[in-house]
N, C-alpha and C positions, 0 to 999 in steps of 0.2 A: 467177229465180222462186221458187228455193227460200227465199231470204231473205223474199220476200212472204208465202209460205205459213207460214214461221216466225213471222214477226211477228203474222200472224193467230191461230196457235196460242197465243202468248203473250197476246195481248189476251183470247182466249176463256177461258183459264185464269184471268186476272184477275175475269172475270165470273162465271164458275162459283163462284168462292170466296165471292162475296157474295150467292149465291142464298139466299133466305129458307128453303129446304128445308135448306141447310147451317148457317143461323144459329139458326133459333127453338128448336131442340130442345135446345140448351145452356142456355137460359134459362127454360124452360117445359116441365115434364115431371111425370109421376105416379111416384111410387115409395113402396112400402111404405105404402099407403093415405094418402099426402101429396101434396097438389097443391104443387109447387114453383114458384115465381115469383121470379126473381132470387134473393135470399138469404133469401127468407121461404118459411115453409112453412104449409099450411093442411089440417087434417083434412078429408077428403073427405066425412065424414058431418055437419060442421059447416057446410059451405058453404051460403051463401045462393044469390043469383042472380048470374050472370056474363054480362056484356054485353061484345060485341067492336064496337069501332068503329074505323074506320081511313081514311086517305086518302094518295094518292101512287102512283106508277107500280109499287111494290112491293106494295102493299096486298093485291091480290087473291091473290098467291102467299103472303104472309104470313098472310092468312086461311085458306088452304088448309091450311097447316102447323098453324094454330090449332085448326081443326076436326079435324084428325087426332089431335091431342094430347089435347084435351078431350073429345071424343065428346058423350055425353049430359050432362055437366056444362054445357055451354054453353046458355045460356038463348035468346040472340037476339043478331043483330048485323048491322049495315050497315057496309059500306066502298064507297069511290068511288075509281075509277082513272081513268086516261086512256082514251080511245077507243081500242078494239084491244087493251088490255092486261088485259081480264077474263078470268076463268077460271071454269070450272063449279064451284059450291059446294053444299053440301047444306043447311046451316042458315043460313048467313050470306048476306045479300043483297048481291050485288055490282052496284054501279051504275057507269055510265060517264059521263063529262063532259068538256068541253074543256080542253086545256091547251096553251099557257102563258096564254092569255087565256080567262077563265071564260065559261061560257054559263049559259043557264036550267036544264039539267039539274044543273050543279053547284049553283046555289042551292037546287033542289029535293032534292038528295041532302043537303046540309047541313042543310036543316029537318028533313028525316026523321031524321037521326042526332040532332039536337038533342031532337026528340021521344022518341027511344029513350032518350036519356041522362035525361031528365026522370022516367022509370020508376023509375029506379036510386035506392035508399034505403040506410040506414045498414046496414052490413056487407055490402052488395054489392060486388062487385068489377067494375071496367070495365078490359078489356083494350084499350089503345089502340095500333094499328099505324100507324106514321108513317114514311114516306119521301119521298124528293124529289117535288116536284110538288104537295105538299099545300097549298102557299099559294095556288094557283090552282084546286084542286079541292074545298078546303073554303072555300066562299065565302058571305058574307052582304052585304047592302047597307045602307049608312049611311042612317039616316032623312033624307028628303027628296031622296035620291039615287035613281038608276036604274041598272038593271044596264048599259046603254049607257055611263052616267057611268063606272061601275067598268071596263068593257072599254078605254074610251079611256084611262083613267089607267094601267092595267096595260100597254097597248101603248106608250104614251109612255115608261114606265119601263124596258121591255125594248129599247127603241131608243136609249135615253138614254146608256148606257155605265155606268151605275150598277153597283156590284157587288151581291152577294147580300145583304150586310149593310145596305146602304142601301135597296134595294127592299123588303126585309122589315120594315125600321123603318117605311116609308111604308104597307105592307100591314096591319101591326098596328093602326095607327092610324085604320084604315078597316073596322075589324071588330069585333064583340063576342064572337069565340071565339078569335082569335090573341092572342099576347102574354099566354098563361096563363089567358085568359078562358073558355076551355073548360069549366074546372073549375065556374064558376059554375052551369053547368046541371045538375049533380048534385053538390052540394057535401058530401054526407054519405057518398058512395061512395069506395072506394079506387082510385085510378087507378095501373094499371102500363103504363107507355108503352114499348113496343119500338120502337126508332128505327134506321133505316138513314140513315146521314148522307150528305147531299150538300153539305155545307159544309166548306172547307178546315180550319177550326180544330176542327170538331166542337162549335162552340158551341151548346148546346142551345136558347138562346134565338132562335137564328137559323133552325136547321133546322125547315122546315115553318112558319116564322114562331112558333115557341115556343108551341104552343097550351096546354101542361100544365106550363110553367115560368116563373118570375119573369120580369119584363122590366124591363130597366134604360134602356130608351130612352123618350122622351117626345113629345108632339105637337110641341114645340118642336124636337126633333131632326128629325122628319119635315118640318116646314116648312123648316129649313135646308137638308135635302137637296133639297128640290124648288127652292128658290132656286139651289143649287149648279148644278144641270143645266137652269136657266132653263125650268122646268116651270110656274111659277106662272101665267103668261100664257097657258098653252096647254091647261090642264085644265078640265073644267066647273065651273061657277060651285058647284054643289052640292058638289063635293069641297073646294074651297078654302075654302067658309064651313065645312064640317065640320072641317077642321084647325083653322082660325082660331078655332071655339068651343072646340076642345080646348086651344089655347093660352091662352084666356081663363080656361080652368076650367069652362066651362058643361057640357062633355061629361067624364066621369070618365076619367082616364087608366087605362092598363093595370096590373095588380097588381104590386107590386114585392116583392122579397125580404123575408121576415118576416111577410108576410100569412098569416092563419090558413088560407086557403084551399089553400096548398101542403102543409100537415101529412100529408095523406094521399096525396101525388102521389108516384110513385117511377119515376124515368126512367133507362134504360139504352141506350146506343149499341151495337147488337148487329153492325153492319156498317159499315165505312169504307173510304175510299180506300187507307189504309194495309194494310189486310187484303188488297185487290185487288192492291196492289203487291208484296206479299210472295209471293202466289201467282204473279204474272207473274215475278219474279225466280227463283223457284224452277223455272218451266217453261223460262226462257231457259237456266238452268245446265244443265238436264236435256237441253236442244237442243245443247249444247256451246259456248255464249257466255260469254266473260268479261264481267263486268258493269263497265260504265264508269261508271255514276252511277244512284242511286234517288233521288228528291225526290218529295214530295207537296205542294209549294209553287208548283206552276204557276199563274200568274196574269198579267195584264196584257193588253194589246190584242193580240188573235189574230193580226192582221196583222203585228205587230212580232215576237211571240214566235216564230212559225214560222220566221223567217229568223235569229233569234237562237240558236235551238237547233241549225239545221243549222250555222251558223258554229262553234258550240262542238264539234260532232262532226266538222267538218273538221279542226279543230286537234289532234284526239285522236291520240296517239302511243303509246298503250299497247298491251297484248296484243290480239290480234284473232284470230277475228271477236268483236266486242264488241256488247253490248246496253246502251242507255241507256234508263231509264224514268222517265217522269214523271207525276204526277197533279195534279188540280186542275182550275181552270175560268177560261179566259181570258173576256175580255168583247169585245163589238164595237158600235161606234157605227154604228148603220145609216143610211146616208144614201142608199143606191142602192134600185132597186126589183126585184131579182133574188131568186133562191131560194138558199138556202143556211143554213148553221149556223157555229157558232164553231169547230167541229173542221175542217169543210171550208175555212172561211177561213184556220185555220192551215196546214193542208196545202197550199194553193194558195200561201200566202207561202212555205212551204218549198219548193214546187216552183220558185218564181222565184229563190230562193238557189240550190238545186242546179244550175239551168240556166245559173247565172253562172260563167264561167270553168270549166266543166264537163271541158273538155280538159286542163286543169291536170295534168300528170304526177304530182304529189304528192298530188292529191285523194284522199280516201277514198270508196270506193264507199257510198252510203248510202241506206237503204229507211227512209221514214217514214211511220208510221201515226199518226192521231189520231182517237179516237172516243168516243163517249158511251157509257158502261156501261149506260145504260137502252135503247140500242138506237135512239134518235131523236136527231138533230142538228136544233136548231132546228125549223122547220115543215115538215120533210122526212121521207121514209121511209127515210133513210139514217143509219146511226150516225155516220158520218164518212167520212174518205177516206184513200187511201194514194197516196204517190208514190214513184218510183224511176227509175233510168235508162231504164226502158221507158216510162214516161209521157213523158220528153222526147222520145223517138225517135218515139213515136206522134204527138206534137203537132208534130213537125217536119215531119209529112207532112199533117195536116189544118190546121195554122197557126191554132189559135185565139189570141186576144190575152189572154194569162194577166192581164196589167196590168188591161186592161179589165174583165174578169170580176171580178178581187179589188176592185176600186174600186166596181163596181155591185153588189157583194155577190150576184153570179150565180155563185157557185163550184159549185152542184149541177150546172149545165148544163155547165160545163167538165169536171168529173169523168164525167159521164154520158157524154161523147163520148170520153173518154180512158181509160175503164175503171177508174177509181179509187175509185168508191163502195164503201163496205162496208155491206152490208145483212144485219143480223141477225134483224130483226123485233123485236118487244118482248121483253126479256130477263128482265123481272119483278123488276128491282132498279134501283138507281140510287145510285151513289157517285161522281159526277161524271165526269170524263173520263181517260182513260188515252193517254199517248203512248208508242209504242215505235219507237225508232230503232236500225237494226242498221247497224253499221260494219263493212265489209270491207276 
């Protein structure tokens, strides 16, 4: 039980390190009658209007920090976050909408933000607060398509096994705000985008579908991805027609590098998975663990990755107790009709490997935790799950078929009955997933 409690402490330390309250003040502050934004300074008396917009699971907390810093300098603002992730704000309006499949509230919130942007003129400042989840929360609909068409497309993409790069390439080409196009709605203003990254490489053009940066993908790339995952015959006709019109040049592509629209756009990643992992490492050392490995390159099929990580830790022969830390984002090809998410899928995969030959005398005792830093894993109220020897003992009594739950993507109900769910509630941040493995 101590290892289980320590794994949770390590995960919580990782999440705390990337909370907006810890991140914003290093890049936005007032000192000596100057407003500092990134590496630029503005005389307070010379400031025109300052607008705040934002989207993502961390946008409410980012907005709250921004309000605290700017005070009366702030003109107006609107941010949109996932249901249940909002916070009480004073001057910035915080709206809620659906994620990961968008809804009407997302469409309305996006339209309101565009209307606010259109008020910005030359010398005005737009502070843009971006975090994971924004691709679904900032949502507009292609001409001739419907919200239902977009919902079907997002749903198919999410279940296809496509990675975040591929999904956002398609999303950019079904929008007039993604892929650098947000800037077109306030072309004379200066944009300062504060970004909490949920993308492994930290590629600005991928995070939140890159609304304020050049896009190097094309309609042809989007079409290729849809073909790769056999989606062309499963998507609404309006979506296919839109992509086809883009390939033909009938619809203008996203702006590329060198476009004048980017000359007043400044972007900075203020929070990332690497920052979270460093905090997790520090906490693990504080708790007395040797560090077996730290990597932010976690990817691949969740059902395979969980087993591979356990195998790796079983073979570990270094100093103990040890802690292995991994960050990133796996994928799941959903074929079943159960309830769960990629972290729970990975944890159940790990459980199956742990329960295999567990009586082997040389086997290391392993505690495995996998959870999303945003506090939600898939369409569930759990951040992820944890497994250890106690999970195996408990399931030996209740006799759930772990393989069946894994293949039917019904991992939530397995862990609900074996006591493995990790429920943090909304964390107000999002830097992908963290895996903590303790080896004793």
